[in-house]
N, C-alpha and C positions, 0 to 999 in steps of 0.2 A: 455294544453288548449283543451277543447272539441269543435267540429265543428258541425254546423247544416247544413245538406245537403237536398236540395229539389230535388226530383226526379219527372220530368215531362214526362209523356208518356201516350198516349191514349190506348195502349195495357195493359189492367188491369193485366193480369197474369204476363207479363214481368215486369211491374212496381212493383208489390208485391214481385217478386223474387229478384229484385235488391235492393229494400228497406230492405227486410228481411236480405239479405247478409250484407248490410252496417251496420245495427243495431247490428249484431253479431260482427262486427269489432269495435264496441264501439262508433259509430257516432249517433247523434240525427237526425232522418230522418222524413221528411214531404213529403207527396205525393200529386200530382196534375194530373188531367186527360187531361189537355190541356194547351196551352199557357196563355189564359186569366185567368184561375184559378190560375196558377202559379204566374202570375203577381200580382194578388190580395193578395196572401199570402206574397209575397215579400214586398208589400206596408204595410203590417200589422204586420209582424213578422221579427225577426232577422234571416237572412240566410247568410251563409258563402260561400257555394258552390252549384251550380245548375248543375244537370246531366239531360240533356234534349234530347229527341229524335229529330231527324232532320225533319222527315216527319210526320206531324200531321195535323188534320183538324183544321179549324178556323185560326190557325197561324202556320207558319213553325218554325223550330228551329232557323233559322237565324233571322226571324222577332221577335221571343221571345227574342233572344240575344240582338237585338237592343234596345228593350224596357227595358230590365233589366239594361243595361248600362246607360240608361237615369235616371232610378230610383236610382240605386246605383252602380257607376262604380267599387267599390271595390269588388263586388261579382264575384267569379271565376266561369266561365261557361265551362262545358265540353259537347260537342255535340256527339250524337250517331247516326250513319247512316249506312244503307246498301249500300250507294252510296259512297264508300270510294275513290273517285277520287282525284287526286292532286288538281284540280281546286276547288272542294268543300272544301278541307282542307284549301287551301290558302285563299279562300273567308271568311271562318269562322274565321281564325286567324286575318285577316285584320279587321274584325268587332269587335275583342276583345276577342275571345274565348281563354281560357287558354290552352285547348288541344282538342283532337279529337280521338274518338275510333270508330271502325267499328263493324257491325253485321256480323255473329252471336255473341252475347254478350259473352265475356270472363270475368267472374267475377273477376278473379285474375288480369287481365289486368286493369280492372276498379279500383281495390283496389290499384294497383301500381301507376296508374295515379293520383289518389286522394292523395296518400301518398306524391308524388313528389310536388303536389300543396300545400299541407298543410305545408310541410317543407319549401318551398319557402316563403309562407305567414308568417310562424313563423320567419324566418330570417329577412324578411322585417320589420315586426312589432318590432322585437328585436332591429334592427338598429335604427328604429325611436324612440323607447323607450330610447335607450342609448343616442341618440342625445338630446332628451328632458331632460334627467337626467343631462347630461353634462351642458347644458344651464342653468338648474335650479341651479346646484351647483355653477356655475360661478357667478350667480346673488345672491347667498345666503351668507350672511356674515359668516365668520368663527367663531369658538368659541375662542374668544380672551381672554388672560389673563394668568398669571403665579402665582396667589396667591395660598397658600397651599390648600384652600378650593376647588378651581377649579381643581388643579392638582390631588387631590384625586378622584374627579368625573371622570376625563378623564382617570385615571389609571384603575378605575373600568370598564369604558366603553371599554377600550382596551382589558381587560381580558375576558369579557363576550360576546363581539361582535361576535366572530367566532362560538359561540354555537347557538342552536335553541331555547334556553330558553326564556320564556316570561319575559319581563322586564316592570316594572311599573316606569315611570318617574314622579316625583312629584316636585312641586315648584310653587312659586307665578307666576302670570301672567307676561309675558315679560322676564322671566329668561332664555329662550332659550331651552325649552323642545323639540320643533319641530326640532331645529338644532341638538340637541343631538340625536334624533331619526334618522335623516338623516345620522349622523356619524356612528351610530350603524349599519344601513343597509349597508353603504358603506364598512365598515370593516368586514362584514359578508360573509359567504360562498354563500349567495344568492344575492350578489351585482349585478350580471348580470341578475337577474330575476326581475319581476315586483315589484314595491314598490308603494302602494297606500295609501292615507291618507283620513280618514273620520273624520270630525268634528262632533262629536255626539251631540253637543249643537246647531249646526246650522241647523240641519235637523228636520223637524216636527216629533213629536213622533210617529205619525201614519204611517210614511214613512220610519223610520229608519230600520225596519226589511227588507223591500224591498231593501233598499240601501245595506245592508250587505249581504243578502242571496238570493236576486232576487225574481222574481215572474213569474207566468204564466198569459197569457192573460185571462182577465175575472175573476181573483181570487178576485178582490175587485173593487169597483167603481173607475173608472179612470185608471184601468189597461188595456189599449187599445192594448198592445202588450207584448210579452215576454220580460223580463229584466234580464240580468245577474247581480248578486251581486258582491261585491268586493272580497268575498271569492272564487268566480269562476275566476274573472278577474285576481286576484293576485296569482293564484295557483303556487306553488313552490317558491314564493317570500315572501315579508313581507307586513304587513299593520300596519299603525299607527292609533290607535283609540284615537284621541285627545278628551279631555273633556269626558273621559269614565264614569265619575260620573254622566253624564246626561242621560245615557241609561235608558229607561223605563224598568219595571220589566219583561215584556215578552221577550224583546230583551236580557236581562241579562240571562234568562234561555237558550235561543238558543245559546248565546255566550259560556256559560258554556259547553254546549254539544259539540261545536266545539273544545274547549280546551281539554275536556276529551276524546272524541271519534274520533276527526278529521273528523267529518262528519256534514253535514247541510242539511236542507230541504227547498227549495224555497217555498214561499207562494203559495198555491194552487196546489202543486205538490205531488203526492203520493210517489215519489221516494226520496231517500236520496243520497247524493253525497259525495264522499270522497274529502278531501282537504289536501294539504301539504303546510302549511303556517306558518310563524312566526308572532306572535302577539306582537306588542309593544303598550303600552298604556300610556297615559299621562293625568294628571289632576292637577288642582290647588285646588281641594276640599279635605277636610279631610274625606277620605273614611271610616276610623274607626268610626268617629262620625256618618256617614251615616248608618253604620251597626247597631249601637245602636238605631238609629231612625227608622230602618226597611226599609230604602229606597235603600240600596245596599246590595246585597247578600254576606254573609261572605265567602261561598265556592268559589264564583267567585273572590273575593278579593285575596284569597290565591292562586288561579290558575294564576292570573295576576301578583301577587307580588312575584314571585319566586326569582327574583333579583330586589330589590328596589334601585333606584338611585334618590337622592334628590338634585336638583340644588339649591345652596345657593342664596339668594337675593343679589343684587348688594351692598347693604349697609354692607353686611358681607364680601365682598371682594373688599373694596374700593381701595386697592392697584392696582386693574386692571383698574380703571377708566382712568388714563392717556393713557394707551395703547388702550383702547376702543375708546377714543376720537380721537386719531391719526388715527386709522384704519377707523372709520366711516367718519372722515373729508376727508380723501383721496378718499374714495368711493363716497361720495356725490359730491365733487368737480369734479371728473371724470365724473360722471353721468350727472350733470347739465351743465358741460362745462364752469365753471367760473374760475377765477384766483385762485392760491393756497392760502389757508388760514391757519392760526395758532391761537391757543389760548394763551393768555398771561399767565404768571405764576400766577398772581392773580386770573384770571378766572379759571384756572385749580385747584387752591387751594380751591376755593368755590365749584367747581363741585365735588371735592373729598369729601368734607364735607357734601354735599347734601345727603338727605336720599334716593332718587330715588325710590319713591313708585311704579313707573311703570317699574322699573328695566332696563334691557338693551334696551328694546323696547322704553322706554321713552328717554333714552340717544340718541339712533339713531334718533328719531324724533326731539329732541332738536338740535342736530348737524345740521340737514337739515334746521331747522328754522333759526339758526344763520347764516348759509352760505347765505341764501336768504335775511335776514333782516339786518345783521350787516353792518355798513357803511364803515368799513375799512377791509383790509386784515388781520389785527390782531384783533381777537375777544377779547375784554377786559371785565373786570368784570362788567362795567356799561352797557354793551350790553345784559347781561344775564337777563332772566325773573325774576320778583320780587320773585317768589316762591323759586328760587334757591338762590338768594342773602340773603333772610331773613328766609328761612326755612332750611338752611344748618344745619347739626348736630352741636349742641353746643359743646363747649369745654368739655372735660371729667370732670365730677364733682369731686371735691376734696374728698378724702377718708373720710368717716363719722367717725369722732373722737368722743370719748365719751363726751357727753354733748354739741354737736354741736347745734347751733341755726338754725333751718330750715328756719325761716323767713329771717335771715341774708343771708343765701345761696340763697334764691329766689331773694332777693333784689340785690345781687351781679350779678346774671345772667341778671336781668332786666336792671340794669345799663349798663352792658356790651353791650346788644343789642341796647339800646338807643344811646350809644356812637358810635357804628358801623354805625347805621343808619344816625346819624347827620354827621359823618365823610364822609360817602359815598355820601350824598347829599349836601356836602360842606356847611353845616350850615342851609340849607333850612328846617325849622321845619315843614312846610306844607307837603312837600313830604315825610319826614321821618315819620311823624305821620301816613300818609296814608299807607305807606309800612308796618308799624307795627300794623295797625288796631286800632289806637288811634285817639282821637280828638286832635286838636291843644291845647285846654285848658288843657287836661290831660298831654300831653307831656311837656308843659311848667311847669306844676306843678311838674312833676317827675324830670325834669332837675333841678329845684330849690331844690327839696328834696335831690338829689344826688350831688349837688354842681357843676353841669355841666354848662359851659359857654354858654350863648345864642348867 
């Protein structure tokens, strides 16, 4: 992580000397000639550390320290003074100074003091980041299931997670692409480093480059201060570019440069910066089709798609539905604080047959709805939404034999659905017709046609 240091000193020669030394140490340095000027910079730009002279016109170092802490308590302040008395040091520390150095200035001593502060800051931020990650993972549902399709995905993830290879995760909406990315980062060598997520489809196209690569103040309308992008914030860690197919062309070019050369250029900056980052990407779009349409770069696709992992839709791993129902039912009951709930065997049977167009996300939402709305602790088939009861996957069609009558097969399925609806609604033709999208006249006609009792 790079740090921005503000040097405040009314002695111009000394200020330039210190600033030049710190720039050679790899820090980004800003200069101010007095306290008010320094405070204006802090209000306007990102600053991590302030190195301030103690005795200055307009405002003393202690007064400047007081105002800095009001603006941003997280900024670390080091005071420099020729009056290195114990009382002065104690007063500065009580006011919130991070450290204290004396004149004549020893540049190496300043470098050592800053290094100690940056290391302490890094450890504090790392601990905070780990706590947030732990809390996030505790609240994030696991990847549940033991179907052959899911086992194959998880085995691939286990094999490639420790590498730094770019991975493209594809699959329909709600299949768990973000959870798989979380797992890949957790199992990687970068697990203790930053992990940031960017939803490329949720950020306005004219701001996505700033979000990824950062910008300098004044580089475009609305850029009121410097901004660090995720490629700087997540250095040495991983990022997830969710909905990567939504990236506009200009951002695609810059992303390709990062993947090829491991460097990027913030908007408005003449400098390029190196980055050490692992890129995970996810999309529910057909990137190959987008390449043919000219909306996605083929070279970027191949750089992202070093290892492709496709998550199967839930309808292709229906054997996992019972385990998913049990897992999410326990999670929802615990979170809401209600009595234990279970699904009846008939309800589970219907839920296994349901097509789940919204995949695992839809299942999770349905479980929460049932916990809130079902009248009993046993959630039965009649409690389920209409779309589940009557849009469940039909029985497997019989093998097409030579000379089969297609009209007869259609009538067989139609009769079967009408029978199920009449049985479910205990002979109430009005409700059955409404559930099937038919009029009462039509359902009566078809019942007569198929010899069903009214």
